[in-house]
PDB file of N, CA, C, O and CB in Angstrom:
ATOM      1  N   MET A   1    -171.038 -81.652  17.494  1.00  0.00           N
ATOM      2  CA  MET A   1    -172.279 -83.208  17.034  1.00  0.00           C
ATOM      3  C   MET A   1    -171.738 -83.828  15.700  1.00  0.00           C
ATOM      4  O   MET A   1    -172.158 -84.904  15.276  1.00  0.00           O
ATOM      5  CB  MET A   1    -174.321 -82.647  16.556  1.00  0.00           C
ATOM      6  N   LYS A   2    -170.745 -83.057  15.040  1.00  0.00           N
ATOM      7  CA  LYS A   2    -170.763 -83.018  13.738  1.00  0.00           C
ATOM      8  C   LYS A   2    -168.759 -84.217  14.001  1.00  0.00           C
ATOM      9  O   LYS A   2    -168.382 -85.345  13.685  1.00  0.00           O
ATOM     10  CB  LYS A   2    -170.953 -80.831  12.889  1.00  0.00           C
ATOM     11  N   ASP A   3    -168.102 -82.933  14.765  1.00  0.00           N
ATOM     12  CA  ASP A   3    -167.090 -83.094  16.200  1.00  0.00           C
ATOM     13  C   ASP A   3    -166.723 -85.059  16.404  1.00  0.00           C
ATOM     14  O   ASP A   3    -165.956 -85.842  15.844  1.00  0.00           O
ATOM     15  CB  ASP A   3    -168.336 -82.310  18.028  1.00  0.00           C
ATOM     16  N   THR A   4    -167.709 -85.166  17.453  1.00  0.00           N
ATOM     17  CA  THR A   4    -168.126 -85.740  17.802  1.00  0.00           C
ATOM     18  C   THR A   4    -168.110 -87.294  17.437  1.00  0.00           C
ATOM     19  O   THR A   4    -167.768 -88.280  18.090  1.00  0.00           O
ATOM     20  CB  THR A   4    -168.809 -85.140  17.815  1.00  0.00           C
ATOM     21  N   MET A   5    -168.610 -87.135  16.149  1.00  0.00           N
ATOM     22  CA  MET A   5    -168.914 -88.547  14.914  1.00  0.00           C
ATOM     23  C   MET A   5    -167.703 -88.408  13.931  1.00  0.00           C
ATOM     24  O   MET A   5    -167.998 -88.964  12.873  1.00  0.00           O
ATOM     25  CB  MET A   5    -170.651 -88.378  13.772  1.00  0.00           C
ATOM     26  N   GLU A   6    -166.806 -88.022  13.908  1.00  0.00           N
ATOM     27  CA  GLU A   6    -165.841 -87.706  13.594  1.00  0.00           C
ATOM     28  C   GLU A   6    -164.772 -88.788  14.829  1.00  0.00           C
ATOM     29  O   GLU A   6    -164.450 -89.970  14.947  1.00  0.00           O
ATOM     30  CB  GLU A   6    -165.901 -86.050  13.552  1.00  0.00           C
ATOM     31  N   GLU A   7    -164.654 -88.096  15.208  1.00  0.00           N
ATOM     32  CA  GLU A   7    -163.831 -88.402  16.521  1.00  0.00           C
ATOM     33  C   GLU A   7    -164.416 -89.692  16.769  1.00  0.00           C
ATOM     34  O   GLU A   7    -163.679 -90.395  17.460  1.00  0.00           O
ATOM     35  CB  GLU A   7    -163.990 -87.312  17.855  1.00  0.00           C
ATOM     36  N   SER A   8    -165.584 -90.276  16.406  1.00  0.00           N
ATOM     37  CA  SER A   8    -166.207 -91.672  17.008  1.00  0.00           C
ATOM     38  C   SER A   8    -166.078 -92.825  15.684  1.00  0.00           C
ATOM     39  O   SER A   8    -166.060 -94.045  15.847  1.00  0.00           O
ATOM     40  CB  SER A   8    -168.113 -91.406  17.542  1.00  0.00           C
ATOM     41  N   LEU A   9    -165.963 -91.843  13.841  1.00  0.00           N
ATOM     42  CA  LEU A   9    -165.539 -92.429  13.253  1.00  0.00           C
ATOM     43  C   LEU A   9    -163.479 -92.823  13.299  1.00  0.00           C
ATOM     44  O   LEU A   9    -162.653 -93.686  13.004  1.00  0.00           O
ATOM     45  CB  LEU A   9    -166.261 -91.832  12.289  1.00  0.00           C
ATOM     46  N   LEU A  10    -163.558 -92.048  13.636  1.00  0.00           N
ATOM     47  CA  LEU A  10    -161.339 -92.326  12.824  1.00  0.00           C
ATOM     48  C   LEU A  10    -161.038 -92.422  14.440  1.00  0.00           C
ATOM     49  O   LEU A  10    -160.239 -91.611  14.907  1.00  0.00           O
ATOM     50  CB  LEU A  10    -159.933 -90.199  11.564  1.00  0.00           C
ATOM     51  N   CYS A  11    -161.953 -93.857  15.727  1.00  0.00           N
ATOM     52  CA  CYS A  11    -162.287 -94.102  16.853  1.00  0.00           C
ATOM     53  C   CYS A  11    -162.107 -95.501  16.349  1.00  0.00           C
ATOM     54  O   CYS A  11    -161.079 -96.089  16.684  1.00  0.00           O
ATOM     55  CB  CYS A  11    -163.565 -93.503  17.466  1.00  0.00           C
ATOM     56  N   LEU A  12    -163.104 -96.191  15.480  1.00  0.00           N
ATOM     57  CA  LEU A  12    -163.795 -96.841  15.457  1.00  0.00           C
ATOM     58  C   LEU A  12    -163.060 -97.876  13.146  1.00  0.00           C
ATOM     59  O   LEU A  12    -163.356 -98.892  12.517  1.00  0.00           O
ATOM     60  CB  LEU A  12    -165.446 -95.711  15.998  1.00  0.00           C
ATOM     61  N   GLU A  13    -161.901 -96.396  12.892  1.00  0.00           N
ATOM     62  CA  GLU A  13    -161.164 -97.055  12.018  1.00  0.00           C
ATOM     63  C   GLU A  13    -159.909 -97.750  12.176  1.00  0.00           C
ATOM     64  O   GLU A  13    -159.458 -98.738  11.597  1.00  0.00           O
ATOM     65  CB  GLU A  13    -161.010 -96.347  11.252  1.00  0.00           C
ATOM     66  N   ALA A  14    -159.377 -96.907  13.219  1.00  0.00           N
ATOM     67  CA  ALA A  14    -158.029 -97.070  13.794  1.00  0.00           C
ATOM     68  C   ALA A  14    -159.063 -98.873  14.612  1.00  0.00           C
ATOM     69  O   ALA A  14    -158.434 -99.841  14.183  1.00  0.00           O
ATOM     70  CB  ALA A  14    -157.231 -95.199  15.194  1.00  0.00           C
ATOM     71  N   ALA A  15    -159.799 -99.171  15.162  1.00  0.00           N
ATOM     72  CA  ALA A  15    -159.827-100.368  16.031  1.00  0.00           C
ATOM     73  C   ALA A  15    -160.310-101.750  14.741  1.00  0.00           C
ATOM     74  O   ALA A  15    -160.059-102.953  14.814  1.00  0.00           O
ATOM     75  CB  ALA A  15    -161.181-100.036  17.537  1.00  0.00           C
ATOM     76  N   LEU A  16    -160.899-101.152  13.878  1.00  0.00           N
ATOM     77  CA  LEU A  16    -160.876-101.895  12.458  1.00  0.00           C
ATOM     78  C   LEU A  16    -159.617-102.445  12.277  1.00  0.00           C
ATOM     79  O   LEU A  16    -159.449-103.592  12.691  1.00  0.00           O
ATOM     80  CB  LEU A  16    -161.166-100.981  11.211  1.00  0.00           C
ATOM     81  N   GLY A  17    -158.739-101.889  11.768  1.00  0.00           N
ATOM     82  CA  GLY A  17    -157.237-101.078  11.115  1.00  0.00           C
ATOM     83  C   GLY A  17    -155.452-102.326  11.907  1.00  0.00           C
ATOM     84  O   GLY A  17    -154.279-102.641  11.704  1.00  0.00           O
ATOM     85  N   GLU A  18    -157.152-102.563  13.195  1.00  0.00           N
ATOM     86  CA  GLU A  18    -155.700-103.459  13.641  1.00  0.00           C
ATOM     87  C   GLU A  18    -156.452-104.897  14.338  1.00  0.00           C
ATOM     88  O   GLU A  18    -156.133-105.699  15.215  1.00  0.00           O
ATOM     89  CB  GLU A  18    -154.478-102.405  15.127  1.00  0.00           C
ATOM     90  N   MET A  19    -157.728-104.701  13.329  1.00  0.00           N
ATOM     91  CA  MET A  19    -158.465-106.421  13.755  1.00  0.00           C
ATOM     92  C   MET A  19    -157.232-107.177  12.345  1.00  0.00           C
ATOM     93  O   MET A  19    -156.395-106.625  11.631  1.00  0.00           O
ATOM     94  CB  MET A  19    -161.151-106.688  13.197  1.00  0.00           C
ATOM     95  N   ASP A  20    -157.575-108.284  12.437  1.00  0.00           N
ATOM     96  CA  ASP A  20    -157.460-109.775  11.192  1.00  0.00           C
ATOM     97  C   ASP A  20    -158.842-109.941  10.290  1.00  0.00           C
ATOM     98  O   ASP A  20    -159.967-109.618  10.673  1.00  0.00           O
ATOM     99  CB  ASP A  20    -157.311-111.595  12.185  1.00  0.00           C
ATOM    100  N   GLU A  21    -158.401-110.687   8.628  1.00  0.00           N
ATOM    101  CA  GLU A  21    -159.964-109.890   8.491  1.00  0.00           C
ATOM    102  C   GLU A  21    -160.813-110.701   8.863  1.00  0.00           C
ATOM    103  O   GLU A  21    -161.801-110.382   8.203  1.00  0.00           O
ATOM    104  CB  GLU A  21    -160.501-109.405   7.080  1.00  0.00           C
ATOM    105  N   ALA A  22    -161.112-111.631   9.552  1.00  0.00           N
ATOM    106  CA  ALA A  22    -161.881-112.398  10.307  1.00  0.00           C
ATOM    107  C   ALA A  22    -163.156-111.970  11.048  1.00  0.00           C
ATOM    108  O   ALA A  22    -164.377-112.014  10.902  1.00  0.00           O
ATOM    109  CB  ALA A  22    -161.109-112.837  11.098  1.00  0.00           C
ATOM    110  N   THR A  23    -162.084-111.461  12.059  1.00  0.00           N
ATOM    111  CA  THR A  23    -162.829-110.433  13.415  1.00  0.00           C
ATOM    112  C   THR A  23    -162.994-108.573  13.187  1.00  0.00           C
ATOM    113  O   THR A  23    -163.430-107.824  14.061  1.00  0.00           O
ATOM    114  CB  THR A  23    -161.558-110.626  15.016  1.00  0.00           C
ATOM    115  N   ARG A  24    -162.270-107.899  11.061  1.00  0.00           N
ATOM    116  CA  ARG A  24    -163.114-107.570  11.352  1.00  0.00           C
ATOM    117  C   ARG A  24    -164.236-107.063  10.230  1.00  0.00           C
ATOM    118  O   ARG A  24    -164.865-106.010  10.137  1.00  0.00           O
ATOM    119  CB  ARG A  24    -162.687-106.916  12.157  1.00  0.00           C
ATOM    120  N   THR A  25    -164.207-108.520   9.253  1.00  0.00           N
ATOM    121  CA  THR A  25    -165.620-108.540   8.680  1.00  0.00           C
ATOM    122  C   THR A  25    -166.776-109.467   9.903  1.00  0.00           C
ATOM    123  O   THR A  25    -167.953-109.443   9.543  1.00  0.00           O
ATOM    124  CB  THR A  25    -165.475-109.443   6.943  1.00  0.00           C
ATOM    125  N   LEU A  26    -166.504-110.199  11.192  1.00  0.00           N
ATOM    126  CA  LEU A  26    -167.480-109.862  12.259  1.00  0.00           C
ATOM    127  C   LEU A  26    -168.331-107.588  12.890  1.00  0.00           C
ATOM    128  O   LEU A  26    -169.224-106.758  13.063  1.00  0.00           O
ATOM    129  CB  LEU A  26    -166.285-110.731  13.650  1.00  0.00           C
ATOM    130  N   ALA A  27    -167.013-108.015  12.886  1.00  0.00           N
ATOM    131  CA  ALA A  27    -167.832-106.685  14.028  1.00  0.00           C
ATOM    132  C   ALA A  27    -168.113-104.805  12.745  1.00  0.00           C
ATOM    133  O   ALA A  27    -168.797-103.785  12.828  1.00  0.00           O
ATOM    134  CB  ALA A  27    -165.899-106.146  16.050  1.00  0.00           C
ATOM    135  N   LEU A  28    -167.144-105.351  11.815  1.00  0.00           N
ATOM    136  CA  LEU A  28    -168.216-104.192  10.369  1.00  0.00           C
ATOM    137  C   LEU A  28    -170.211-104.949   9.892  1.00  0.00           C
ATOM    138  O   LEU A  28    -171.189-104.346   9.449  1.00  0.00           O
ATOM    139  CB  LEU A  28    -166.786-104.506   7.985  1.00  0.00           C
ATOM    140  N   ASN A  29    -170.016-106.486  10.285  1.00  0.00           N
ATOM    141  CA  ASN A  29    -171.455-106.838  10.322  1.00  0.00           C
ATOM    142  C   ASN A  29    -171.882-107.006  10.956  1.00  0.00           C
ATOM    143  O   ASN A  29    -172.963-107.515  10.662  1.00  0.00           O
ATOM    144  CB  ASN A  29    -171.915-107.470   9.948  1.00  0.00           C
ATOM    145  N   THR A  30    -171.642-106.830  12.396  1.00  0.00           N
ATOM    146  CA  THR A  30    -172.435-106.362  13.397  1.00  0.00           C
ATOM    147  C   THR A  30    -172.744-104.685  13.520  1.00  0.00           C
ATOM    148  O   THR A  30    -173.850-104.252  13.841  1.00  0.00           O
ATOM    149  CB  THR A  30    -171.775-106.879  14.589  1.00  0.00           C
ATOM    150  N   ILE A  31    -171.598-103.844  13.215  1.00  0.00           N
ATOM    151  CA  ILE A  31    -171.887-102.726  12.907  1.00  0.00           C
ATOM    152  C   ILE A  31    -173.173-102.251  11.834  1.00  0.00           C
ATOM    153  O   ILE A  31    -173.882-101.244  11.857  1.00  0.00           O
ATOM    154  CB  ILE A  31    -170.740-102.398  12.554  1.00  0.00           C
ATOM    155  N   ARG A  32    -173.144-103.690  10.682  1.00  0.00           N
ATOM    156  CA  ARG A  32    -174.353-102.837  10.434  1.00  0.00           C
ATOM    157  C   ARG A  32    -175.847-103.266  10.384  1.00  0.00           C
ATOM    158  O   ARG A  32    -176.766-102.928   9.638  1.00  0.00           O
ATOM    159  CB  ARG A  32    -174.145-102.300   9.275  1.00  0.00           C
ATOM    160  N   ARG A  33    -175.801-103.817  11.055  1.00  0.00           N
ATOM    161  CA  ARG A  33    -176.875-105.181  11.349  1.00  0.00           C
ATOM    162  C   ARG A  33    -177.509-103.616  12.351  1.00  0.00           C
ATOM    163  O   ARG A  33    -178.655-103.239  12.108  1.00  0.00           O
ATOM    164  CB  ARG A  33    -176.078-107.319  12.458  1.00  0.00           C
ATOM    165  N   ARG A  34    -176.488-102.684  13.627  1.00  0.00           N
ATOM    166  CA  ARG A  34    -177.119-102.153  14.235  1.00  0.00           C
ATOM    167  C   ARG A  34    -177.365-100.850  13.525  1.00  0.00           C
ATOM    168  O   ARG A  34    -178.281-100.202  14.030  1.00  0.00           O
ATOM    169  CB  ARG A  34    -176.664-102.207  15.367  1.00  0.00           C
ATOM    170  N   LEU A  35    -176.694-100.218  12.326  1.00  0.00           N
ATOM    171  CA  LEU A  35    -177.666 -99.241  11.711  1.00  0.00           C
ATOM    172  C   LEU A  35    -178.366 -99.640  11.087  1.00  0.00           C
ATOM    173  O   LEU A  35    -179.088 -98.679  10.822  1.00  0.00           O
ATOM    174  CB  LEU A  35    -177.342 -98.369  11.074  1.00  0.00           C
ATOM    175  N   HIS A  36    -178.763-100.541  10.546  1.00  0.00           N
ATOM    176  CA  HIS A  36    -179.520-101.212   9.709  1.00  0.00           C
ATOM    177  C   HIS A  36    -181.071-101.223  10.924  1.00  0.00           C
ATOM    178  O   HIS A  36    -182.173-101.421  10.414  1.00  0.00           O
ATOM    179  CB  HIS A  36    -178.632-102.881   9.179  1.00  0.00           C
ATOM    180  N   ALA A  37    -180.968-100.999  12.455  1.00  0.00           N
ATOM    181  CA  ALA A  37    -182.053-100.829  13.028  1.00  0.00           C
ATOM    182  C   ALA A  37    -182.223-100.124  13.465  1.00  0.00           C
ATOM    183  O   ALA A  37    -182.818-100.351  14.519  1.00  0.00           O
ATOM    184  CB  ALA A  37    -182.386-101.334  13.545  1.00  0.00           C
ATOM    185  N   LEU A  38    -181.849 -98.299  13.100  1.00  0.00           N
ATOM    186  CA  LEU A  38    -181.563 -98.183  13.270  1.00  0.00           C
ATOM    187  C   LEU A  38    -182.263 -96.509  12.000  1.00  0.00           C
ATOM    188  O   LEU A  38    -182.638 -95.361  12.238  1.00  0.00           O
ATOM    189  CB  LEU A  38    -180.770 -99.165  13.726  1.00  0.00           C
ATOM    190  N   SER A  39    -182.033 -97.641  10.302  1.00  0.00           N
ATOM    191  CA  SER A  39    -182.305 -96.917   9.173  1.00  0.00           C
ATOM    192  C   SER A  39    -184.400 -96.522   9.164  1.00  0.00           C
ATOM    193  O   SER A  39    -185.462 -96.774   9.733  1.00  0.00           O
ATOM    194  CB  SER A  39    -181.582 -98.095   7.715  1.00  0.00           C
ATOM    195  N   PRO A  40    -183.704 -95.694   7.952  1.00  0.00           N
ATOM    196  CA  PRO A  40    -184.805 -94.956   7.746  1.00  0.00           C
ATOM    197  C   PRO A  40    -185.659 -96.080   6.369  1.00  0.00           C
ATOM    198  O   PRO A  40    -186.815 -95.958   5.964  1.00  0.00           O
ATOM    199  CB  PRO A  40    -184.242 -93.148   7.286  1.00  0.00           C
ATOM    200  N   PHE A  41    -184.952 -96.778   6.061  1.00  0.00           N
ATOM    201  CA  PHE A  41    -185.376 -98.583   4.808  1.00  0.00           C
ATOM    202  C   PHE A  41    -185.241 -99.606   5.575  1.00  0.00           C
ATOM    203  O   PHE A  41    -185.365-100.720   5.066  1.00  0.00           O
ATOM    204  CB  PHE A  41    -184.138 -99.146   3.286  1.00  0.00           C
ATOM    205  N   LEU A  42    -185.022 -99.508   6.647  1.00  0.00           N
ATOM    206  CA  LEU A  42    -185.295-100.588   7.754  1.00  0.00           C
ATOM    207  C   LEU A  42    -186.377-101.915   6.591  1.00  0.00           C
ATOM    208  O   LEU A  42    -186.183-103.102   6.331  1.00  0.00           O
ATOM    209  CB  LEU A  42    -186.453 -99.602   9.481  1.00  0.00           C
ATOM    210  N   SER A  43    -187.590-100.828   6.133  1.00  0.00           N
ATOM    211  CA  SER A  43    -188.157-102.285   5.571  1.00  0.00           C
ATOM    212  C   SER A  43    -187.452-103.171   3.899  1.00  0.00           C
ATOM    213  O   SER A  43    -187.594-104.291   3.407  1.00  0.00           O
ATOM    214  CB  SER A  43    -189.989-101.850   5.265  1.00  0.00           C
ATOM    215  N   GLU A  44    -186.660-101.857   3.495  1.00  0.00           N
ATOM    216  CA  GLU A  44    -186.093-102.418   1.974  1.00  0.00           C
ATOM    217  C   GLU A  44    -185.186-103.947   1.984  1.00  0.00           C
ATOM    218  O   GLU A  44    -184.379-104.397   2.798  1.00  0.00           O
ATOM    219  CB  GLU A  44    -184.904-101.103   1.313  1.00  0.00           C
ATOM    220  N   PRO A  45    -185.714-104.475   0.719  1.00  0.00           N
ATOM    221  CA  PRO A  45    -184.577-105.480   1.153  1.00  0.00           C
ATOM    222  C   PRO A  45    -183.285-106.211   1.408  1.00  0.00           C
ATOM    223  O   PRO A  45    -182.812-107.244   1.883  1.00  0.00           O
ATOM    224  CB  PRO A  45    -184.666-105.813   0.990  1.00  0.00           C
ATOM    225  N   VAL A  46    -182.976-105.013   0.783  1.00  0.00           N
ATOM    226  CA  VAL A  46    -181.682-105.144  -0.049  1.00  0.00           C
ATOM    227  C   VAL A  46    -180.769-104.093   1.527  1.00  0.00           C
ATOM    228  O   VAL A  46    -179.583-103.794   1.387  1.00  0.00           O
ATOM    229  CB  VAL A  46    -181.830-104.157  -2.238  1.00  0.00           C
ATOM    230  N   ASP A  47    -181.584-103.653   2.943  1.00  0.00           N
ATOM    231  CA  ASP A  47    -180.870-102.133   3.438  1.00  0.00           C
ATOM    232  C   ASP A  47    -179.485-102.608   4.185  1.00  0.00           C
ATOM    233  O   ASP A  47    -178.420-102.005   4.316  1.00  0.00           O
ATOM    234  CB  ASP A  47    -182.011-101.099   4.739  1.00  0.00           C
ATOM    235  N   CYS A  48    -180.007-104.276   4.749  1.00  0.00           N
ATOM    236  CA  CYS A  48    -178.516-105.079   4.487  1.00  0.00           C
ATOM    237  C   CYS A  48    -177.750-105.970   4.406  1.00  0.00           C
ATOM    238  O   CYS A  48    -177.750-107.159   4.727  1.00  0.00           O
ATOM    239  CB  CYS A  48    -177.985-105.007   4.798  1.00  0.00           C
ATOM    240  N   VAL A  49    -176.854-105.067   3.786  1.00  0.00           N
ATOM    241  CA  VAL A  49    -176.074-106.330   2.877  1.00  0.00           C
ATOM    242  C   VAL A  49    -174.944-106.978   4.150  1.00  0.00           C
ATOM    243  O   VAL A  49    -174.553-106.058   4.868  1.00  0.00           O
ATOM    244  CB  VAL A  49    -174.961-105.521   1.135  1.00  0.00           C
ATOM    245  N   LEU A  50    -174.528-107.971   4.437  1.00  0.00           N
ATOM    246  CA  LEU A  50    -173.677-108.778   5.160  1.00  0.00           C
ATOM    247  C   LEU A  50    -172.554-109.564   4.384  1.00  0.00           C
ATOM    248  O   LEU A  50    -172.589-110.103   3.279  1.00  0.00           O
ATOM    249  CB  LEU A  50    -174.497-109.670   5.852  1.00  0.00           C
ATOM    250  N   TRP A  51    -171.273-109.427   5.569  1.00  0.00           N
ATOM    251  CA  TRP A  51    -170.314-110.123   4.175  1.00  0.00           C
ATOM    252  C   TRP A  51    -169.863-111.189   4.942  1.00  0.00           C
ATOM    253  O   TRP A  51    -169.760-111.245   6.168  1.00  0.00           O
ATOM    254  CB  TRP A  51    -168.835-109.148   3.381  1.00  0.00           C
ATOM    255  N   LEU A  52    -169.551-112.202   3.933  1.00  0.00           N
ATOM    256  CA  LEU A  52    -169.332-113.386   3.956  1.00  0.00           C
ATOM    257  C   LEU A  52    -167.386-114.501   4.191  1.00  0.00           C
ATOM    258  O   LEU A  52    -166.420-113.738   4.170  1.00  0.00           O
ATOM    259  CB  LEU A  52    -170.113-113.452   2.643  1.00  0.00           C
ATOM    260  N   PRO A  53    -167.233-115.149   4.269  1.00  0.00           N
ATOM    261  CA  PRO A  53    -166.391-115.631   3.809  1.00  0.00           C
ATOM    262  C   PRO A  53    -165.768-115.824   2.374  1.00  0.00           C
ATOM    263  O   PRO A  53    -166.697-116.221   1.670  1.00  0.00           O
ATOM    264  CB  PRO A  53    -166.602-116.337   4.243  1.00  0.00           C
ATOM    265  N   THR A  54    -164.277-115.697   1.392  1.00  0.00           N
ATOM    266  CA  THR A  54    -164.713-116.061  -0.034  1.00  0.00           C
ATOM    267  C   THR A  54    -165.387-117.770  -0.153  1.00  0.00           C
ATOM    268  O   THR A  54    -164.718-118.703   0.292  1.00  0.00           O
ATOM    269  CB  THR A  54    -163.201-115.873  -1.070  1.00  0.00           C
ATOM    270  N   GLY A  55    -166.641-117.991  -0.744  1.00  0.00           N
ATOM    271  CA  GLY A  55    -166.116-118.830  -1.332  1.00  0.00           C
ATOM    272  C   GLY A  55    -167.379-119.746  -0.890  1.00  0.00           C
ATOM    273  O   GLY A  55    -167.801-120.639  -1.624  1.00  0.00           O
ATOM    274  N   LYS A  56    -168.180-119.320   0.898  1.00  0.00           N
ATOM    275  CA  LYS A  56    -169.231-119.680   1.513  1.00  0.00           C
ATOM    276  C   LYS A  56    -171.008-119.462   0.739  1.00  0.00           C
ATOM    277  O   LYS A  56    -171.687-118.584   0.207  1.00  0.00           O
ATOM    278  CB  LYS A  56    -168.953-118.891   2.788  1.00  0.00           C
ATOM    279  N   ARG A  57    -171.090-120.797   1.103  1.00  0.00           N
ATOM    280  CA  ARG A  57    -172.396-121.073   0.230  1.00  0.00           C
ATOM    281  C   ARG A  57    -173.835-120.889   1.011  1.00  0.00           C
ATOM    282  O   ARG A  57    -174.047-120.959   2.222  1.00  0.00           O
ATOM    283  CB  ARG A  57    -172.328-122.655  -0.317  1.00  0.00           C
ATOM    284  N   CYS A  58    -174.821-120.615  -0.141  1.00  0.00           N
ATOM    285  CA  CYS A  58    -175.479-119.861   0.403  1.00  0.00           C
ATOM    286  C   CYS A  58    -176.936-120.397  -0.188  1.00  0.00           C
ATOM    287  O   CYS A  58    -177.042-120.194  -1.398  1.00  0.00           O
ATOM    288  CB  CYS A  58    -174.974-118.453   0.186  1.00  0.00           C
ATOM    289  N   GLY A  59    -177.681-120.818   0.216  1.00  0.00           N
ATOM    290  CA  GLY A  59    -178.834-122.079  -0.298  1.00  0.00           C
ATOM    291  C   GLY A  59    -177.183-122.456  -1.996  1.00  0.00           C
ATOM    292  O   GLY A  59    -175.965-122.471  -2.173  1.00  0.00           O
ATOM    293  N   GLN A  60    -178.762-122.700  -2.835  1.00  0.00           N
ATOM    294  CA  GLN A  60    -177.591-123.091  -3.789  1.00  0.00           C
ATOM    295  C   GLN A  60    -176.771-122.110  -4.774  1.00  0.00           C
ATOM    296  O   GLN A  60    -176.556-122.512  -5.918  1.00  0.00           O
ATOM    297  CB  GLN A  60    -178.139-124.060  -4.654  1.00  0.00           C
ATOM    298  N   THR A  61    -176.243-120.671  -4.323  1.00  0.00           N
ATOM    299  CA  THR A  61    -175.061-119.650  -4.705  1.00  0.00           C
ATOM    300  C   THR A  61    -173.291-119.602  -4.090  1.00  0.00           C
ATOM    301  O   THR A  61    -172.817-119.640  -2.955  1.00  0.00           O
ATOM    302  CB  THR A  61    -175.723-118.279  -4.234  1.00  0.00           C
ATOM    303  N   ILE A  62    -173.017-119.557  -4.708  1.00  0.00           N
ATOM    304  CA  ILE A  62    -170.692-118.934  -3.658  1.00  0.00           C
ATOM    305  C   ILE A  62    -171.110-117.236  -4.160  1.00  0.00           C
ATOM    306  O   ILE A  62    -170.984-116.585  -5.197  1.00  0.00           O
ATOM    307  CB  ILE A  62    -167.925-119.921  -5.242  1.00  0.00           C
ATOM    308  N   ILE A  63    -171.574-117.025  -3.005  1.00  0.00           N
ATOM    309  CA  ILE A  63    -170.929-115.773  -2.605  1.00  0.00           C
ATOM    310  C   ILE A  63    -169.255-115.494  -2.259  1.00  0.00           C
ATOM    311  O   ILE A  63    -168.679-115.859  -1.235  1.00  0.00           O
ATOM    312  CB  ILE A  63    -171.656-115.472  -1.447  1.00  0.00           C
ATOM    313  N   THR A  64    -168.563-114.634  -3.584  1.00  0.00           N
ATOM    314  CA  THR A  64    -167.383-114.384  -2.427  1.00  0.00           C
ATOM    315  C   THR A  64    -166.989-112.805  -2.854  1.00  0.00           C
ATOM    316  O   THR A  64    -167.667-112.229  -3.705  1.00  0.00           O
ATOM    317  CB  THR A  64    -165.799-115.654  -2.567  1.00  0.00           C
ATOM    318  N   ARG A  65    -166.360-112.441  -2.496  1.00  0.00           N
ATOM    319  CA  ARG A  65    -166.006-110.564  -2.066  1.00  0.00           C
ATOM    320  C   ARG A  65    -164.576-110.431  -2.878  1.00  0.00           C
ATOM    321  O   ARG A  65    -163.391-110.678  -2.657  1.00  0.00           O
ATOM    322  CB  ARG A  65    -165.658-110.094   0.153  1.00  0.00           C
ATOM    323  N   THR A  66    -165.555-109.784  -4.170  1.00  0.00           N
ATOM    324  CA  THR A  66    -163.474-108.904  -4.545  1.00  0.00           C
ATOM    325  C   THR A  66    -163.506-107.364  -4.051  1.00  0.00           C
ATOM    326  O   THR A  66    -162.499-106.663  -4.146  1.00  0.00           O
ATOM    327  CB  THR A  66    -162.864-108.644  -6.910  1.00  0.00           C
TER     328      THR A  66
END
């Protein structure tokens, strides 16, 4: 199981490394949503934090990535 997980993670890292920033952000957010669906902390309010492009507005707050 551990070897299979490690192999999967290495493949995922390689695939993400080949993507441009916008595509990688979309892919990572998709992964986060799927992990969130399986999370034991599903009902917690901060269990699923998604990335937005720099300057993307959310309500009255400007969210930036560092």
